[in-house]
N, C-alpha and C positions, 0 to 999 in steps of 0.2 A: 888821571882818567884815561881809559883806553880809547882807541879809535871809536868814533860814534857808530861805525858799523861793527858792533861788538862781537868779538869772536865767541865769547861765552854765550851770548844769546843765540848766535847762529848755531853753536854746538848744541844748545838746548833744543832748538827746533830740529836739528839733524838727528837728535836722539828720539824723536817722535813726540815731543811735547809741544802742543800749540800754546803760544804765548798770547794771552788776552789781557787787556788793561782793565783793572777794576776801578773805573772812574769814567764819568762823562759830564760835560757841561757845555753850555752854549759857547763859552770862551774857548774851550779846547777845539771846537769845530771852526769858529770864525777866525781864530788866530793862526790856524795852520798847525797847531801843536799836535793834534791827533794824526794828521797826515805825516808829520815828521817822525812820530813814533812808529808809524807803519813803515816808513822809508828807512829809518835808521835804527830801530829797536826791535825789528822782527815781530811787531804786534799784528796779530791777524784776527782780533775780535775784541769785544768790549762787554763787560758786565756792569749792570747798575743795580741799585737797590734804593729803598726810601731814604737811607742815610746819605747816600751820594747825591740824590736830587735835593735833599734839604740843604746840603752844603752848597750845591750849585746855585740854588735860588737865593742864597745869602747875598750874592752879587745881583741885586735887583736890576742894576743898570743894563745888564746883558739881555734882560727879558722885558724891559720897559715898553719898547715899541710894540711887541706882540701883545702884551697885557692891555695896552691902550686901545688896541683894535678889537678887543674881544666883545665889547658891548656889555650888556647886563647878563652875567653868567654866575652860576653857583661856583663856590670855591673848588669843589671836586671836578667840575667840568673844566675850569681854568687849569688845574693841575694836569688833567689829562691832555689838554691841548699843548701845554708847554713841554711836558715830558715826551709825549709821542712825537712832537716836532723834532726834538733833539735825537730821539732814537731813529726816526725816519731818515734824518740827514746823515746820521752815522751809518745806517744801513746802506745808503747810497755811496758813501765814501768807501765802504768795504765791498761794494758790488763786484768789483773785478776779482778780488780774492775769493769771494763766494763762488764766482763762476769758475775760476781756475782750479779750485779745490773740489769741484763737483758738490758744493753745498756743505762740505765738512766744516770749513772755517769761513771767515768773513761774517761772523754772527754777532748780533747785538741783542742783549737781553733787556727786557722790561718786566717788572714784577707786578702781580696783582696786589691790590691793597692789603696790607698785612692784617688788618682787622678781619679779613675774610679767611684767615688761616684755619679756622675750625668750622667753616661753612662750605660744605662741598658744592652745593648747587650754585651758590653765589660766586664761588671761585670759577666754576666752569663757565658761567655766564660772562664774567668779566674777562676771562682769558680769551673768549671768542671776540668780545668787544675790542680789546686791545689789539688783537691780531688784525681785525678788520680796519681799525683806525690807522695803525701804522702802515698797513697795506704793502708790506715788503716780504718777499719770500725768505729773506735771511734774518728775520726777527725770531727770537726765542722768547716764549712767555714763561716767566719764572713763577713756579708754584711751590710753596713750602712743602717739605716732605713730612708733614704732620700726619697723624692717623686719618684725619678727615681729608687731608690733601691727597692721599693715595688714590681713592676712587676718582677724584677730580683730575689727577694726572692721567689715569687710564682713559677717562672719557674725553679729555682734551686731545690726547694723541689719537684716539679712535676717530675724532672729527678731522684728522689730518693736520693738526696744528703742532708745530715743533715746540718742545718744552725743555726748559732748564729747571730741574728739580733742585730746590735750594734748602738750606738749613738742615743738612744731614750731619749728624754727629755719631750715630750708632751704626755699627756694622750690621746688626740685626735689622734695623730700619732700612739700611741700604739694600739688603736682600729683598725686603718688601717693596722698595722702590723699583728694583729691577723686575720683580714680578709684575708690578703695575705697568711698567714700560712694555714688557712683552705682551701682556694682556691687551693693552691698548693697540699694539700693532696687529695682534690676532683679530681684534674687533674691526679694525680698519680694513684688514684684508678680507674679512667675511662680508664687509659692506661694499666690496669692490673697489676700494681705494688703491692707488699706486703707493705702496708703503715705502718705496725707494726715496720718496720725497719727504718723508717724515724723519726728522733728526731730533736727538736728545742728548743732553749732558746731565750728569748728577753731581751737584756741588757738595763735596764733602769738606767740612770745615776742620781746620788744622790747629791754628795757634790758640783759639779759644779753649781747646781741650787742654793744652799745656797750662794756660792761665788758671783754669779751675783745678786741675790735678796738682799743680805745683803748690797751690794754697793748702791743699789737703796734706801733701807730703811734708810741708813745713810745719803744719800743725802736729803731725805725728812726731816729727823731729828726730827720729832715730838715724844713725849713720846710713843704714840701708835705704831708708826712705829718702833722705836728702840726696843720696847718690843717684836717685832715679829722676830727679828734676829735669825737665826739658826733653823727655824721651817719649812721653805718652802720645803726643799729637802725631808724630811721625810713625810710631808703631801702629797706632790705630788706623792711620791712612794706608799703611802697607798691608795690613790685614784686609782692609776694604778692597784693595786692588786684587788680593788673592781671591776674594769673593767674586769679583768681576771676572777673573780668569775662569773660575768655576762655572759662572753663568754662561759665558760664551762657549764653553765646551759641551753644553748640554744638547741633547737631541732637539729639545724645544727651540733653542736659538738657531740651530743649524737648519731646521725646517723653515724658520722665518727668513734666514739669510738666503736660502734658495729662492725665495720669493722676491728678493731684492732689498730686504730690510738692511738698514744701517745700524751698526752697534751704538748703543748709548755709551758715551765715553765718561770715565771718571774725571771730575774737575776738582782740582785742589783750590779751595777758597780759604779766606782768612789766612793769607800767607805772609802778612807783615809780622815781624818778630816783635813781641811786646816787651820782652825782658832784655834790657841793654847788655846784660852779661852774655847773651847768646849771639852766635854768628848770625848776622842779619840776612844771610842768604839761605839759612838752613832748611826752610820750608820749600825751597826750590831745588837746591842741589841734592837733597836727600830724598826727593820724590820724583825721580826721573825714570820713566819707563815708556814704552811705545803706547800710543793711542790715549794719552792723557792730555788734559788741558791744565794749565796753571794760570789763574787769573790773579794779577798782583797790582797793587797801587804803584804809582810812578816811582816812589822812593825805593821800593824793593826792586823794581825793574832796573833802576839806575845802579843799585848796589850789585846786582848780578852782573850787569855790564862792566862795572868797575873792577870787581874782585871775586866774582863767583867762579868756582871751579867745577866744571861739568865733566864728570868722569864716566860717562855712559850710564847704563841702567843701574840705578841704586836701590831699586825696589825688589825685583824678582829674586835676587840671590840673598836678600835680607828678610824674607818673610818668616822663616823659622825663628830668627832673632826677634822679630816683632812679636810673634806669639809668646816668646819667652819673656819679653818686656811686660806684656799685659798680664802674664801670669805672676810676674814679680810684683807688679802693682797690687794685685789681689792679695798676695802673700803679706805685704806690709800694711794692708788695711784699707786700700783705696777701692771703693765700690764703683766700678766703671759704669754699671747700670744706672746708679743714682746720678753719676756725673753727666751722662748724656741726656737723661730726662731733664735735669736742671738746665743744661745748656740749650736744649730745644725750647723750653718754656721761656728762658731769658732771651733767646734769639728773637722769638715772636714779639716779646714785650719791648725789646729795644727798637725793632722796626716799627711797631705801633707808635712808640714815643717819637721816632723820627718823622713818621707820617703826620702826627699832630703838629710837630714843629713846622713841617712843610706847609700844612694847611694854614697855620698862623702867619707864616711869611707871605704866602700868596694872598691871604685875606687882607693883610696890611697893605700890600702892594696894590690890590684892587681899590682899596679905600683911598689911596693917595693919588689916583689917576687924575 
């Protein structure tokens, strides 16, 4: 194991990638684990989702005292109190980083209920509620990048609330997300808001793309198809970064930037490697470029610290190759349009299932008080 002040992680930060932890629990906060990751692993932010909180709540002991003091509350309200407490405490832990980076990092995300993914109005309402309950400037409200989520993203940003757009698999949908982001800023500016205080990231999922595409390549079974396994996720993400470069080169963005707007950064999510045959750092080392975020579980973070090789920008000079990879997938019979639609639908379904698991655990804990 390398020195805990990992050179690889420092190199990653130095290359312009913000390192965020894709996990949060009461134990991480109270044990000092999260503070150590900040001090020793270059962690400058945290992302959460319903699956993460369902796992955290499996340790009922860490939440027992707070649950006991809640009185007679509905399960949904109990979940809101527990999760927003963790997020608020994490925001406080990152307050210094938030201040020192002028609001760019030191961010903690909390997601609207996944069952609202196809309900624009309810998403906007809950985004405002969560923002108010957490009550910290460095919170990001996660809104899924579904078709119904797009207007919710715009309206939430227009209200001056910073947003993490999640569950993005498609480059085309990512372009729509960036349009919603700029529209939200334009609306905020028209309403007289200080748009320099509104921040956003767009979470583009990586490993789930390979998991789905690899299954299809193996079903095709030709040497050409099998030779393309493990390449789709990185290629898709690199083309997304190219789309981001195009967006921030537009006159539309430059006009917003002159008004003080901050660029929405691409965030690489789902960066743990699912196939043990692959390099367990590939979704980090092959997605290095300025102005990105990589949110990773602790196992991936430690793998990068231990043996990850950071060799500067690995996206910009490889965009043409990424386009070629996606064309090659089409040529062997993989329909990426169908892939990304399936992944978005499954992503919502998985988070809904995790939310129901969370409700069940909190309900049982309330009954056992």
